[in-house]
C-alpha positions in Angstrom: 124.9 -89.0 -32.2 126.4 -89.8 -28.5 129.6 -89.2 -27.3 131.0 -92.6 -27.5 133.8 -93.4 -25.2 134.8 -97.3 -26.2 132.8 -99.1 -29.0 129.4 -97.6 -29.1 129.0 -96.9 -25.3 128.5 -93.5 -23.1 129.1 -92.8 -19.4 126.2 -92.1 -16.9 127.3 -88.5 -17.4 127.0 -88.3 -21.0 123.7 -90.1 -21.2 122.3 -87.5 -18.3 123.3 -84.7 -20.5 122.1 -85.9 -23.9 118.9 -87.3 -22.2 117.9 -84.1 -19.9 117.7 -87.1 -17.1 119.5 -86.5 -13.5 122.4 -88.7 -13.2 121.0 -90.0 -9.9 117.7 -90.6 -11.8 119.6 -92.7 -14.6 121.3 -94.9 -12.1 118.1 -95.6 -9.7 116.6 -96.9 -12.9 119.3 -99.2 -13.7 118.7 -100.7 -10.1 115.2 -100.5 -10.5 114.3 -101.3 -14.2 117.4 -103.8 -14.4 118.4 -102.1 -17.4 121.4 -104.0 -18.6 124.4 -102.0 -18.8 128.2 -102.5 -18.2 130.8 -101.6 -15.7 133.3 -99.9 -16.5 137.3 -100.6 -14.4 136.0 -97.7 -12.1 132.5 -99.5 -11.2 130.8 -96.4 -13.4 127.9 -97.4 -15.4 128.8 -97.8 -19.5 125.8 -97.9 -21.5 125.0 -99.2 -25.1 122.6 -97.9 -27.5 119.7 -100.6 -26.3 120.2 -99.1 -22.6 119.8 -95.6 -24.0 116.7 -96.7 -25.7 115.0 -98.3 -22.5 116.2 -94.8 -20.4 114.5 -93.0 -23.1 111.0 -94.4 -23.1 111.4 -94.5 -19.7 111.8 -90.8 -19.6 108.6 -90.4 -22.0 106.6 -92.8 -19.5 107.5 -90.5 -16.3 108.1 -87.4 -17.8 110.7 -86.7 -15.8 112.8 -83.9 -15.8 116.8 -83.4 -15.2 116.5 -84.1 -11.4 120.2 -82.5 -10.9 120.6 -78.8 -9.0 120.1 -76.1 -11.5 123.6 -74.5 -12.7 124.0 -70.8 -12.0 123.0 -70.2 -15.7 119.8 -71.9 -15.1 118.9 -69.9 -11.9 116.1 -67.6 -11.2 115.6 -64.3 -12.9 116.6 -61.5 -10.2 112.7 -60.1 -10.2 111.4 -63.7 -9.7 114.1 -64.3 -7.1 113.1 -60.7 -5.0 109.2 -61.4 -5.7 109.8 -64.6 -4.2 111.7 -63.8 -1.4 109.3 -61.3 -0.5 106.2 -63.7 -0.5 108.5 -65.8 1.8 109.1 -62.9 4.3 105.8 -62.0 4.3 104.4 -65.7 5.1 107.0 -65.8 7.7 105.9 -62.0 9.1 102.3 -63.3 8.8 103.4 -66.3 10.9 105.0 -64.6 13.5 102.2 -62.3 13.8 100.1 -65.5 14.5 102.5 -66.8 17.2 102.6 -63.7 18.8 98.8 -63.2 19.1 98.2 -67.5 20.3 101.2 -66.3 23.0 98.8 -63.4 24.3 95.6 -65.6 24.0 97.7 -67.8 26.3 98.9 -65.4 28.6 95.1 -63.5 29.1 94.1 -66.7 30.1 96.8 -67.9 32.4 96.4 -63.8 34.3 92.3 -64.8 34.3 93.0 -68.5 35.9 95.6 -66.5 38.4 92.9 -63.8 39.1 90.3 -66.5 40.1 92.9 -68.2 42.5 93.9 -65.2 44.0 90.1 -64.4 44.6 89.8 -67.7 46.4 92.5 -67.0 48.5 91.1 -63.7 49.7 88.0 -65.0 50.3 89.8 -68.0 52.4 91.7 -65.4 54.2 88.7 -63.1 54.9 87.1 -66.4 56.0 90.0 -67.1 58.8 89.9 -63.2 59.7 86.2 -63.5 60.5 87.0 -67.2 62.8 89.8 -65.1 64.6 87.8 -62.1 65.2 84.9 -64.3 67.0 87.5 -66.3 68.8 89.4 -63.2 70.4 85.7 -61.8 71.3 84.8 -65.1 73.2 87.8 -65.1 74.9 87.7 -61.6 75.8 84.1 -62.1 76.8 84.8 -65.3 79.2 86.7 -63.4 81.4 83.8 -60.7 82.0 81.3 -63.7 82.3 83.8 -65.2 85.0 83.9 -61.6 87.0 80.0 -61.5 86.7 79.2 -64.9 88.0 82.2 -64.2 90.8 80.1 -61.0 91.3 76.7 -62.9 91.7 78.2 -66.1 93.9 79.4 -63.5 96.5 76.2 -62.1 98.0 74.8 -65.6 97.8 77.6 -67.1 99.9 77.1 -64.0 102.3 73.5 -64.3 102.6 74.2 -68.2 103.4 76.8 -67.9 105.4 74.7 -64.9 107.4 71.9 -67.2 107.8 74.1 -69.6 109.7 75.5 -66.7 111.9 78.6 -65.9 110.4 
């Protein structure tokens, strides 16, 4: 039944091919379940019939399929490949559109925030301009008031001086 190498034993590769279990899975099970087996002079596992029976039992219990990468012969039919690729491209396009929409939303929010900040700054500048205008008008009015007060004072002085005979 099994491709025997040395007196009723098989290597990991042969056991993998016969059982339809990946070589990595077999090595992991040997360590995990402490399956009794020997090692050859290169350090590779060599299985007796008892160990193979244990592997068959574990395969049935776990429902394991071959975990090795598929060969070229086991690849997808070309139609299914293109169908899956089209579905993948569609998903990438959808994600791209959603990302762009999200970016547009972010930019819109930022623009609105900047607009509010600009409106606040414009209002502050206008307030400062009004204060400056008031100060300028007060400064311009001050010399006129001083001139009027001096004009009003001169006649009083003349009258006062006139009373004393000057």
